[in-house]
FIMAR-636101 format. One record per residue (C-alpha): residue in one letter; x, y, z. Coordinates in steps of 0.05 Angstrom, whole numbers, plus 5000, padded with zeros to 4 digits. Example, Ala and Ser with C-alpha at 12.3 -4.5 7.8 and 13.67 -1.06 7.14 Angstrom:
a524649105156
s527349795143
REM end
This chain:
m550459323488
p546558833531
a541459183574
t544358833635
s551159133624
p553859623674
a555460343658
h555460393583
p561760703554
e557861163509
r556661873527
r557562613522
r560663273537
r564063313604
r562463783660
t567764333660
n571364723714
r566965123760
f572365613780
a577766083744
a606559173772
l606558493796
a600158233766
a595557823809
g590957333775
v592357123704
v586257223661
t584156843601
v590956623579
g590756603504
a596456273467
l597256163393
a602955683404
a599955063373
a604755073314
a612255093314
l616255713301
p620355743238
g627355473246
s629755033303
a626255393361
t619155193377
a613755593411
g615355313480
e622955363480
k626755853523
h620656293532
r622156643597
k621657333628
g626557773592
g628357193547
h629357183472
w630156703415
p637656633403
g639557053343
r633157063303
y627357163351
q626157713401
d620457733451
v616958413455
q612558543515
l606158923499
l602459193560
s595659483544
f589259753576
n583160143554
d577360573578
l580760893638
h575861473637
g579961903684
n579361413742
l585561623780
e582961423848
p580560703860
p573460663831
t568060473880
g562459963881
s562059473823
s566159953781
g572059783826
r571559023825
v572958453777
t570057753778
e574857163779
h572956453758
q575455923807
h577655213790
d571654923828
g566755303784
t565255853834
t567056593827
k569857113873
t570457863867
i576958253874
d577658993889
a581659293832
g583859953800
g586960613817
v592960923782
e597260873845
y596560113838
l596460093762
a603160453760
t606259953809
h603659353770
l606059623703
r612859803730
q613759123762
a611358773698
r616659153657
k622458933702
g627358503664
e623958643598
k628758993550
y623459063496
s616959323527
i611459753498
t605360033534
a599260193491
a591960373503
g585360283466
g582060963475
d577361313524
m583061503570
v579062133586
g571862333586
a566162163634
s571462243687
p570762323763
l571263023790
i578662993806
s579962963731
g573563203697
l573463863735
f580164033704
h578663823632
d582463163645
e589263483650
p590563063713
t589462423674
i594262623618
e599462783671
a598262093703
l598861733635
n605462103623
k608061843689
l605561143671
d610161173610
l604461033562
d607460983492
v601361053447
t593761033448
s588061053398
v582661583407
g575961353434
n569161673427
h570062033494
e576262383469
f571362803429
d566763003487
e569463713484
g571163713410
a577163643366
k580564293389
e580464063461
l583163383440
g588763753404
r590264133468
l590763483508
q595663233456
n599863863448
g598964233514
g597064943533
c592265243583
h584865163573
p581965723529
k576465903579
d578765663647
g586165823638
c591665483677
y590165103741
t597165133771
d603265563763
k605765083710
k603365073638
f599964423618
k604864053573
g600163573540
a601162833526
d608062533519
f604961983478
p601562023410
y594061973403
l592461603339
a586161773299
a586961433231
n579461423215
v577662113241
l578262623184
d577463363179
e571563463133
k575164033096
t582163743088
k579963003085
k586062843127
p586562523196
i586263043252
l591862693289
k597162183270
p594161553238
y599861093259
w606261073299
v612360613297
w616160363359
k623460213345
k629059913386
n635459563363
g632659393295
v625859163322
k620059553292
v612759503312
g607559943280
f601060173313
i594760403277
g589360743319
v581960803303
t575560933341
l568660653325
e565560913261
g559161043299
t562261573345
p557662133319
d551661733344
i554161723416
v557562403423
s554263083422
a553863403353
e558263973377
g563763493397
v564363193327
k562863823287
g567063863224
l569463133230
s567962503191
f568961803218
k570861253169
d570160503168
e574860173218
v576959583174
e578059983111
t582260483150
i586559973185
n587759593120
k589660233085
y595060423136
a597459713143
r599459763069
v602860433084
l606860123140
q608659513098
r611359973043
q615660313097
g618559633116
v614459553180
k611858843179
s609758773252
i603259153263
v598359223321
a591559553313
l588859963371
i581259953361
h576260323404
e570759823390
g569659173425
g565658553440
f561758193494
p564657563525
a560057003545
s562457073617
t563657673662
s569557323694
y575957663673
n579556993667
y574156653625
d577056203570
c574556583510
d576956033462
s572955483494
p570155083459
g573155393397
a577355993376
g573356623387
d566956253405
g566456603471
v565757313446
s560457673405
g559258383382
p562258873331
i569458673343
v568357973315
d566758213245
i572258733248
a577358203269
k575157733214
n576258273161
v582458653183
t588258463137
p592757883159
q598458393157
v595958613226
d598658153280
a594358333341
l588258753359
v587859153424
t580559353433
g575959723481
h569360113486
t564959563515
h568559553582
s569158793577
a574958343592
y577157823541
v583157503509
c580857133446
s583856853383
i579557013322
a581356783252
d583757323203
p581457333130
a586856803114
g583856343166
k589656413214
p588356553289
r589957253314
m589857523385
v584258023404
t584458323474
s580758803519
a582358973592
a575459173619
s575559903643
f577360403696
g584460133704
r582159483737
l586059033690
y591759073641
t593558583586
d600458273583
t601958023513
t608357713486
l609757853413
t615457433385
y619057853333
d622557503276
r628757913259
r629557553193
t622657733166
g621158343209
d614458033225
i611157733287
a611356973293
r603956933308
t604156203331
a608256433390
v603757013413
k601556943485
s596857403523
a593457463590
n589357973628
r591958123697
v588558443756
v590759123782
t590158893854
r590659383912
d595258943954
v601659243924
p605159883947
k602260523920
a606560893870
p608961523908
d608861973847
m601661793833
t599761913906
e602962603901
l599262753836
i592462543865
s593762953928
k595363573887
w589063553845
n584563343903
t586963953941
l584764393884
a578064033877
a576363973951
p572664633960
i567664403908
g567863653914
n567163553989
r560563923995
a554863454018
i548763443972
g544662884002
h544062254043
i542661524024
a540660924066
g544660424026
d548460293962
i544560533901
g547060123842
n547260293768
t547259593739
g541559173712
t536359273657
e532959763705
s537460023759
p535760343826
l540160943809
g536960993740
d530161053775
l532861573823
i535862013768
a529461963726
d525462173787
a530262763798
q529362993727
l521762923732
a521863353795
h526163873761
g521563863700
k515563983744
q519064593775
i519664883706
d512964653680
p507864323727
e504963963667
t511163513660
d508762793659
l514962343660
a522462303651
l526961843612
m534361733626
n539561373583
p543360833622
g550061013589
g549661703622
i549961383692
r557461283701
a557961003772
p553760773831
l552561163895
t555760793952
y553760824025
a560760744055
a564561384068
k569861514015
a573762104042
g571562184114
e564962514098
g561061984136
d557161364116
g551061524073
v553362224055
v553162383981
t558262913962
y558363353901
a564562963877
e560562313881
g554762623843
f559662883791
t562462183782
v555361923769
q553462473719
p559662833691
f556963073624
a553763743639
n547563553599
t541664003611
v534663753630
n530163893570
l522663873566
q519063683501
d511963493480
f510762823448
t504462463426
g502861803459
a504561463393
q511361783393
l512561583465
i510860863448
q515660903389
v521161163434
l520560553479
k520760103418
e527160443395
q530460153456
v530559473421
t530259653347
g534360033296
s541460163319
n539459863387
a536859203360
a543158803373
s544959153438
p538659433471
k539160083509
v533560063560
l531760763584
q530860873658
v523861133674
s520961583726
s515761383777
g508861253747
l511160993680
t510660233675
y510959713620
t513159003604
l519558843567
d518958133538
l525957913520
t523457243493
q520657623433
s524457963377
g524758673350
a519559183370
d515158623399
r519758603459
v516159223484
v509059013500
t504959593475
d498659453514
s502659443579
i505160163574
k501660573626
l502661243661
n499961263732
g495860643717
a492560923654
a494260653585
i498161123540
d493461473492
p496761503423
a493162143406
a494462513472
t500362983486
y505462823540
r510663293569
v517262903575
a523763083610
t530262813583
n537463033583
s539863453524
f543562863493
l537262453487
a533363073467
g537863113406
g536262403386
g542562103415
d543861363431
g539361123374
f532961493395
p531261913334
t524162023357
l526662393419
g529662893371
q522763053343
g519463353404
a515764013405
n515564623451
d522664533478
v524564843544
v531664793572
g532664723646
a538764673691
d544164153682
d542863443703
l547563443763
t543964053791
a537363683783
l540163093821
e543063543875
q536463903884
y532663253889
l537362943940
t537463583982
a529963643982
n528462913995
s533862684044
s537262854108
a542062514156
a536062314198
d531762104139
p536261854082
i533461624014
a532660874009
p534960533944
p529060503895
k526259813882
a527459833806
d520659513793
r517659973741
i519459533682
t516958823684
i522158393649
v520357723618
k526357283601
REM end
């Protein structure tokens, strides 16, 4: 993932309970309608809302979204906005997201559509704000049930609390430790989670359904769901214990053959893996100048190798927005979509079903991302749901833990919030061991910015526990380890090498650690070794340094194997406690913390 990307979708175990539409703004409109449909009807004829091809062809509406991450309330800051490209070449931002609005948009979009399916590309839960994360994401499952979600793939975050907890979200039942939160038993998801490439190591079988078939009046559309094969690299070891994750392409192709043998010829793959469009504007033309030219990343190779039997790919994981046509192995264009994250967009795709062949007429596929604007009426049932769970969370969530003088963002190669969190972990480390020298924080663990404007009447500049929880929802501990200077240098080089070579993960650094990142170079040379200094002194390869990180990094997560080789481990409090302690000790209403300058890493482009 590019180092400049906002909150990375990778992360860890969630913090657990502390007590017993009318679419506005058509995105990249992708259409594979260059060729004529079989028979007398062409790709442009009689294509209307609720329309169908007389006799032979039937339009099927596919509404999809991905990476909701439990964002029931409208996300704040940059996490709650999308960028729209204007005809004059300028851009504007639009406030977007919130399930009260998402529900309205989806329900309005379905009006008049006799054949409509709603699907998702994984990470519906995990790394969630307090309203959902505090209750093990039961509120989000309830919301998705009300949204009439038909099917979703698993994502890496569905494994934050392990396979058993994922099974509970699917099948229902009260939490094994925290019990029931209301007088009603949790019913679980009304929709199937698909996990075709996630196998039980003992049985060698998928832990959940590998595929699902939607049927109506003779129309059949099959869905195969997979998550990225690299899930074990970005989830805690405990979360994926006893599981194996198989190749995405091989798995999809395997179950496409199974569906074909069952007479299901129309197939959609739900893939929790994605790409990076050349523009951050949600309505960027991904196929300009050529098909698929505007997107890069893992999904490109996947799309090029998934069997032509699959008619469309709904993707996710990278939190990006795109609607692209990428050629399948037979050289024919196929739609590949992603709807950003946090419920800010949804994708509206028309699949034209050929009743004679049972397949999708791919030359007639049309797709567009649409903005979940906040200028539509709120869905009353979602407002009621949010109110219910907020009431339960309020005693914990509304407590003030600090004060800030302005927005503290989490975007950029080095972010102000990244610096603040690293400083908080350094301070916590020094409380445990005064010899602690520095702290390193992974950018993907910072899930949202801290915003100055009051969110729920707490007052401008006040940071509540709920806001802190939204920033760091994983319950990672702050761990101390000893490393040699040579190891520390190697850690910094691992930001841009190994599994991070294609998508650098630039660690956020505490005050005193400085170095130059030269992005004009390649590989390990992008980290300028001679520039690495601690409090102005060059790092001594033979010296020992005491380093604070979160427990995920201390286990070698996110492609930092050297961080898993430290010595003299000491485990401190959880990372949110460290942040709370730092904010409380260093800010007040009269003297709030100013946003850090984010100037510790010198970046050469």
